[in-house]
N, C-alpha and C positions, 0 to 999 in steps of 0.2 A: 480355795473353794474346790470341794472336788464332785465326783457324781459317782452312788456307787449305783453297783447291777445286783439284784438279786432273783435267782430263778431256781425255783426246787419243784421238782416231780413232776414238770413239761417236757420232757424228754429233751431232743436238739442238744443244741451247742455249751447249754448249760452258762453258769454265770463268767465262768470263765471266759469262754468263748464269746460272748456277746463282749465280753469288756475288751476284748482282743479286736472284736469289729468295730466299737466304738472308738477305741484310741486311733486307730486307722483311719477313721471316718474324721474324727475331728485333731487332729496332731495340734497337742499342747492343752489338751485337755488332761486333768488326772479323774482317772478313771478304776476305779477299784472294784474286785469280786467279792462278795459274800459266799464263803466257802462253805459247804453244809457237811461236808465229812469230819467224823467224830474226831474231835482231838486239831482239827487244823483251824491255823492260826487267823484271828479276825483283825479285819483293816481296820485304821483310825476313823475313827465316825463323828470327831468335833467339829471337821470342819465342811462336812459331806452336804451341802445345799439340794441336791436333785437326786434322786433314783428312782431308777428305771424297776419295774418289780414284777414278779410271778409266784405267789402266796409265800410273801416273806414272811418271815418267824413271827407269831405273837410279840407287839410289844416293841419290835425292833423301829417301826416308823413312827414310835412316842417321841415328844419333844426331849424327854431323859435321855432316849439312845442317840436321838439325832437332832440335837439342839440346833442349828443352824440351816433346818430343810425348809426350801420356800417349794418346793414343788416336785408332784411325784407323777410318773411316766407306766401306765401299764402295761405289758410287753403286748397283751392282745386286745380283742372288742369288749369283752365282760369285763368288770369291775370288782366282782362281789367277794376274789379272791386275796382283795387288798388289807382291807381290816381297818379298824380304826384308823382316822389322820388325827393329828390336832388340829385345831380349829383353825381357820384361813388358811390350811396347806391345799392348796387347788390338785382336783386331779384329774388328768389325762389319760385319754385312750385310743387304741387302733382303730383307724375308719378306712377300713378298704372294699372300695366298689366292687371289685374282682371276689374276695372274701364273702358278698354279701350270695351274687350270681351265683358261687358254688352254693353257698346253701339252699338257694332256691331249686339248683340243678338235683340236689342230693334228695329233698323231701320232695319234687313232681317224679324224680324217678322212682322211690319207694310209694308212692301214692298210685301211681300206673302198675308197677309190680303187683300189689295189693288188687284193687277192680281187676284185672286180668289175671289174677290168679297164679303169678310165675312163679312162689313156693310151692305151691299145690303140685305143679308142673314139674319142678325139680325135683320133689320128693317122690314122684313118680316115677322118675326117671332112676334115682337111684333103686328102684325096687322092680325094675323091666317093667311095669306096669303103664297101660294105655290110656289115657284118662281126658278121652275126648270132649266125655260128656261134661263135665265142667265147666266149659265154654257156653253152653245153652243154660245150667243147672246155677251157674257162679258169680262167671263174669258179668260186669255192669258197663255200660259204657258211663263216658267221662260229664254228661251232659245231664246224668239221673243221680251224678254224687255233689252231694252240698260235702264241699271241704271246710273247716274253721281254725284258723291261723290266730292266736293267743299270740297278742304281741305287734305292735304297727310301726316300730323300730327300721332301720333299716333294714337289716333282714326279713321281718315278719312282714314287711313291706314290698320286698325282692320277691320273696316266696309266693304271698297272695297274688300278685300280677304275674307271675311263671303259669300258675297254680290255674287262673281265671283264662291265660293265653292258648292252654291245653283245652279247656273245656268245662272245668270244672266248676261249679257253682258255689262261690266263694264267697266267706263270711266270716268278720273278724269281729274280736274282742278285745279291747285293753280296758284299764282299770283306769282311768282317766282319758278326757278328750284333747291333751295334749298334742297327741297328733293323730289324724283324719287319716282313713284309709285308700288303700286306692279306687282310681275311678272303678264304678262298674260292683262291687264289693257290697256286700248289706253290714253295715256296722252297728256293733254293740258295745255297750260300754258301762263300768260299774257293775258291782256285785248286785244290785239289783236286775243286769240286766242277762246274768252270767247263764242261769239253770234254762232260758231261751235260748241262746247260744247253743247252747250243750246238744239242748234236747235235737236241733234239727243240723248235728253236726256226724256226720256219715265217715268222715276223718277226721281228726283233731291232731293239729300241728300246735307244740309249745314252744314259741319262740319270745319267751317273757323274759324279762331281767329277773336276775335272783332279788331279794328284797326282802327285810320281814314279811310284809305284808305276801308275798307271793308263798315262801315259805311253805312245801308243805300242801299246799293249794291240790294238788292232786292226789284226791283222798277218797275214802268209801263212797262218801257224801257224793263228791264231784261226779265221782264215775257211774254211780246209777241215774247220774242225769243225763246220760250218754246213749242213745238210741241204740238198742240189741246188737250184740254184731261190731259195732264200730269199731274202728283202727286206731292208735295214739304214736304218733312219729314224736318222741322228746328227742329235740336236738338243741334244749336249753340249758340246763342244768338237771344234774341228778338231786341235787336240793329240793326242786319241786314234787319231787314223788315222795310217796309214803308205799316206798317198795311193797309192804304187805299186803297193803289193800291194792296194788296194786295185779299182783301175782295171784289175791282171793278172786277180781273181777275176772282173770282171766281161764281161772281154773272151773271158777261157776259159769262159764260160758258169757255171760254179761259183756264182755271186751271181745269179739273176735281176732284180735291179734296186736303188737307192738313191736315200732321199729326204736329201739335207744340207743343213742348215739353220745350220752352222758351219765356219770353214775356219781353216788354221794363217795364212792372209792375209787381211785383209777391209779393204775389197769385194774376191771373188775375181778376178785380176788375170784380166784378157780372153785373154790365150793360155793359162791352165789348163786340159786335157784334159777337165775335170768339165763345161764349159761345153757342148762338141758334141757330147759322149756320148749315143748313143741310150737306154742305160738307166742314168742319169742324170738327178733333179728336183735342180735346183739351186733353194731359199729361199733370200732376203738376211738372214738372222740374223734372223727375223719370228715364231716359233712363238710364243714368250712375251714381249712387250715390255713394260718396268716400266711403271708408273701414276707418270706425275708428281707426280699428288697425294697416292699413297701413299707413294712414296720421299720424298717433301719432307716428309711430317708426320713420319716417321721420322729422316731425315737430320737433323730440327731438335733432336728429342725426345735423339736422342744426342750432339748437339752441345752442348746445356746441360750433357745430363747429366757428361759430359766435365770442360765448364767449370766444372761443382758440384762436381768432386769426386766424383761419383756414378756404379757403374758402368752398360753401356751394354748394351742391351736386342739379342737377337739374336745374341749371339756365337759366333765360329766358334773352336774347336778349331785352333791356328795348326799347331802339331805333325803333326795329323791332314791337314791342307787346307780341310776343312769344317765 
């Protein structure tokens, strides 16, 4: 029985580096790395029972490629990158409480920067311009601002709690009632309540899982229901957003600005209009970086569980996509 490691486009140690870590942490386990360099030899696959993956090539996890596969572990908290799995093969993800706090602090930091006009003051500094008038004209107090959080999972819940703790008036939206919002937050659920939720969200934070139902959700119609001048923070997945529609809302002034940490293609291509847009702040997918130590412990635990015929921890509902 063997374990296969696949890590494509995620930076860091890559498949070979992670495979070395797993061998050191679990002596005696056969761990193989799937190299992605052109012409690189592929490892044997017929006896692979467990795969640890980030963006595996299409079809690699199919039964035809991995006939003995019994479990798959995502390298991150998200699983939309995994693709289709054979029926009955369980999928696990990384659950890191520290990661949720990193995400929440990133969201709160940027929400506060927005209402206190931090970027405007930075622009004024570059121009040598004293912009004291902005404090009276544009700055807002947290208690006067409604922050809407889409997604009430671990990260969405943590972001909503921290936003509320610093004084924002917080609303949440989720597709289903699978998990409720933190105490003190106004909750909205389902498509029938989405427009009402959007209409009262001065700052909108996207922390939804990417599924077929949420792909392209942030489009022109969606953005038209936000209050004029709303600020959009996307820290979930680039696939939620129709880029052209977001740019249109920014150019028209309908949307006051956007902080984007995730994109359809990463790294963001140099020619993408987000880079130079005066109302867009680009972050390089750093809102909540997975702790190597936390991830390694969970990966090794689930790897051993699969090899020993025990159920993995932090399982994903494959049908729901999260």
